[in-house]
C-alpha positions in Angstrom: 0.0 0.1 0.0 1.2 3.5 -0.8 2.4 5.9 1.9 -0.2 8.3 0.7 -3.7 8.3 1.9 -5.0 4.7 1.0 -7.9 4.3 -1.4 -10.6 2.7 0.6 -13.6 1.0 -1.1 -16.9 0.4 0.8 -18.5 -2.8 -0.7 -22.0 -3.9 0.2 -23.1 -7.3 -1.2 -26.9 -7.4 -1.9 -27.9 -10.2 -4.2 -31.5 -10.7 -5.3 -32.0 -14.3 -4.6 -32.5 -14.2 -0.8 -34.1 -17.4 0.1 -35.4 -17.5 3.6 -36.4 -13.9 3.5 -37.1 -12.9 -0.1 -36.1 -9.3 -1.1 -34.7 -8.8 2.4 -32.0 -6.3 1.2 -34.7 -3.8 -0.2 -37.5 -4.5 2.4 -38.4 -1.4 4.3 -37.3 -1.2 7.8 -38.1 2.0 9.7 -39.4 3.4 6.5 -36.3 2.9 4.3 -34.7 0.1 2.4 -32.5 -2.3 4.6 -29.4 -1.7 2.5 -29.8 2.1 2.9 -28.4 1.8 6.6 -25.2 0.2 5.4 -24.8 2.9 2.6 -25.3 5.7 5.1 -22.9 4.1 7.4 -20.2 3.9 4.5 -20.8 7.5 3.6 -20.3 8.6 7.3 -16.7 7.1 7.3 -13.9 9.6 7.1 -11.9 6.9 5.3 -14.1 5.5 2.7 -13.7 7.1 -0.8 -16.3 5.2 -2.7 -19.5 3.1 -1.6 -20.4 0.5 -4.2 -23.3 -2.1 -4.0 -22.6 -5.4 -5.8 -25.8 -7.0 -6.8 -27.1 -9.2 -9.7 -30.6 -7.6 -9.4 -31.8 -4.6 -11.4 -34.3 -3.5 -8.9 -31.8 -3.6 -6.1 -29.4 -1.8 -8.3 -31.8 1.2 -8.9 -32.8 1.3 -5.3 -29.1 1.3 -4.2 -28.5 4.2 -6.6 -31.5 6.2 -5.1 -29.8 5.6 -1.7 -26.7 7.2 -2.7 -24.5 4.1 -3.7 -22.6 3.5 -6.8 -23.6 0.3 -8.9 -21.4 0.4 -11.9 -22.1 -3.1 -12.9 -24.4 -6.1 -12.2 -22.6 -9.0 -10.6 -22.5 -12.2 -12.7 -25.2 -14.8 -11.9 -22.6 -17.5 -11.5 -21.2 -15.8 -8.3 -24.6 -14.7 -7.0 -25.8 -17.9 -5.5 -26.5 -18.7 -1.8 -23.4 -20.9 -1.4 -21.1 -18.3 -2.7 -18.4 -16.9 -0.3 -17.3 -13.3 0.1 -14.2 -13.8 -1.9 -15.4 -14.0 -5.5 -17.9 -11.0 -4.6 -15.0 -8.8 -3.6 -12.5 -10.1 -6.1 -15.0 -9.4 -9.0 -15.8 -5.9 -7.8 -12.2 -5.0 -7.5 -11.2 -6.7 -10.7 -14.0 -4.7 -12.6 -13.0 -1.4 -11.0 -9.3 -1.9 -11.9 -9.9 -2.8 -15.4 -12.8 -0.5 -16.4 -11.9 2.6 -14.3 -8.3 2.3 -13.3 -9.5 2.6 -9.7 -7.2 0.5 -7.5 -8.4 0.4 -3.8 -5.8 -0.6 -1.2 -8.5 -1.5 1.4 -11.9 -3.0 1.0 -14.6 -2.6 3.7 -17.1 -5.2 3.5 -20.5 -4.2 5.0 -23.3 -6.6 5.0 -26.7 -5.0 4.6 -28.3 -7.5 7.0 -26.5 -5.7 9.9 -28.2 -2.3 10.2 -27.3 -1.3 13.8 -23.6 -0.4 13.6 -22.4 2.2 16.0 -21.2 5.4 14.3 -17.4 4.9 14.9 -17.2 1.1 14.3 -16.2 1.3 10.7 -13.5 3.9 11.1 -12.1 2.0 14.1 -11.7 -1.2 12.0 -10.1 0.8 9.0 -7.7 2.8 11.4 -6.6 -0.5 12.9 -5.7 -1.8 9.5 -3.8 1.3 8.6 -2.0 1.8 11.9 -0.9 -1.8 12.5 -0.3 -2.8 8.9 -2.2 -6.0 9.4 -4.1 -8.0 6.8 -7.5 -7.7 8.1 -9.7 -6.5 10.9 -13.2 -7.9 11.8 -15.7 -6.8 14.3 -16.3 -9.2 17.0 -18.4 -9.4 20.2 -18.1 -11.5 23.4 -19.8 -14.9 23.4 -22.4 -14.8 26.2 -24.5 -17.7 27.1 -22.9 -20.4 24.6 -19.4 -20.5 25.7 -17.4 -23.5 23.9 -16.2 -24.9 27.2 -20.0 -25.7 28.0 -20.8 -27.2 24.6 -21.1 -30.9 23.9 -21.2 -33.5 21.0 -23.0 -36.7 20.8 -20.9 -39.7 19.8 -22.3 -42.6 17.6 -23.0 -44.7 20.7 -25.0 -42.0 22.2 -22.6 -40.9 24.8 -22.1 -37.2 25.4 -18.7 -35.7 25.0 -17.2 -32.3 25.6 -16.5 -30.3 22.6 -13.0 -29.4 23.8 -11.5 -32.2 25.6 -10.6 -31.3 29.3 -12.7 -28.3 29.1 -16.0 -29.1 30.9 -18.8 -27.7 33.0 -17.4 -30.0 35.7 -14.4 -27.6 36.1 -15.8 -24.4 34.7 -19.1 -24.6 36.7 -19.6 -20.9 37.1 -19.6 -18.4 34.2 -17.1 -16.3 36.2 -14.6 -19.1 35.7 -14.8 -19.0 31.9 -12.1 -17.2 29.9 -13.4 -14.4 27.5 -14.0 -15.6 24.0 -15.5 -13.8 20.9 -17.3 -14.4 17.8 -17.3 -12.6 14.4 -20.6 -10.5 14.2 -20.5 -9.6 10.5 -21.0 -5.9 11.2 -17.6 -4.8 9.6 -14.9 -6.8 7.8 -11.8 -4.8 6.5 -9.3 -6.5 4.3 -6.4 -5.5 2.1 -6.4 -5.8 -1.7 -3.5 -8.2 -1.8 -5.7 -10.8 0.1 -7.9 -11.3 -2.9 -7.1 -14.0 -5.5 -6.2 -13.4 -9.0 -8.6 -16.3 -10.1 -11.8 -17.1 -8.6 -15.2 -18.9 -9.2 -18.4 -19.7 -7.5 -16.6 -22.4 -5.4 -13.7 -20.3 -4.1 -13.6 -20.3 -0.3 -12.6 -17.8 2.2 -9.1 -19.3 2.6 -6.6 -16.3 2.4 -9.5 -13.6 2.4 -8.4 -12.4 5.7 -4.7 -12.8 5.3 -2.4 -14.0 7.9 -2.2 -11.2 10.4 -5.7 -10.9 11.6 -7.0 -8.5 14.2 -10.3 -7.5 15.6 -12.2 -4.6 17.1 -14.6 -5.5 19.9 -18.2 -4.4 19.1 -20.1 -5.0 22.3 -22.1 -1.8 22.5 -24.6 -2.3 19.6 -27.7 -4.3 19.1 -26.8 -7.7 17.6 -29.2 -8.5 14.7 -28.2 -10.2 11.5 -31.4 -10.2 9.4 -31.9 -13.6 7.6 -35.4 -14.6 8.7 -38.8 -13.0 9.3 -38.3 -13.3 13.0 -35.0 -11.5 12.9 -36.7 -8.8 10.7 -39.5 -8.4 13.2 -36.8 -8.1 16.0 -35.0 -5.2 13.9 -38.4 -3.5 13.7 -38.8 -3.7 17.4 -35.3 -2.1 18.0 -36.3 0.6 15.5 -39.4 1.4 17.5 -37.5 1.4 20.7 -35.0 3.8 19.3 -37.8 6.1 18.2 -39.5 6.1 21.7 -36.1 6.7 23.4 -35.6 10.0 21.4 
């Protein structure tokens, strides 16, 4: 990456074929399309130069443009299926920009439209860590609350229950205060470097290498955790919106 101010691309993936919650990315939440929340978050960042939506759907493309995002292309159908990882989505977007516009981002900020409740400073905290440390990626994480891996079990073929992590059982860690802190990726913000992306990719390309070797994280424990993928999760998001309105 150059010693000058890095080029930072905000990338929002919003395919049209949502299966469990059809058209979720443009469904109205609090009076605006769901993806608009992520577009607005990207535009508030002091680092992000461009905000681009990657979609295979014409209607989503038009709505994204109305919300202030760029949609310079439609994503190919072969990398728009439900089982496609983030790697080909990001690699295609960057490849298109480099070939067609000569725009070469140093950093890509992956913002999923299904996480509309980011705190104002989260994105820039993640980007700043990438810039300051020189690491390959930064992801937002949050503490694991009730489902700690030391308390998790598996069931063997003979029906016996076994601890998920040998030697780490509720027999020893019988109080939550005894458990070491662990975290999970929450999907609110992923920041990667351009060099993490492969030169070749297809619909089966996995996330291997996507986050590089030096991986870091920003703890995001002060925001509502909702990742909208079902009707129940959408209703939960609506309840949060109403709660926020009454709190004003």
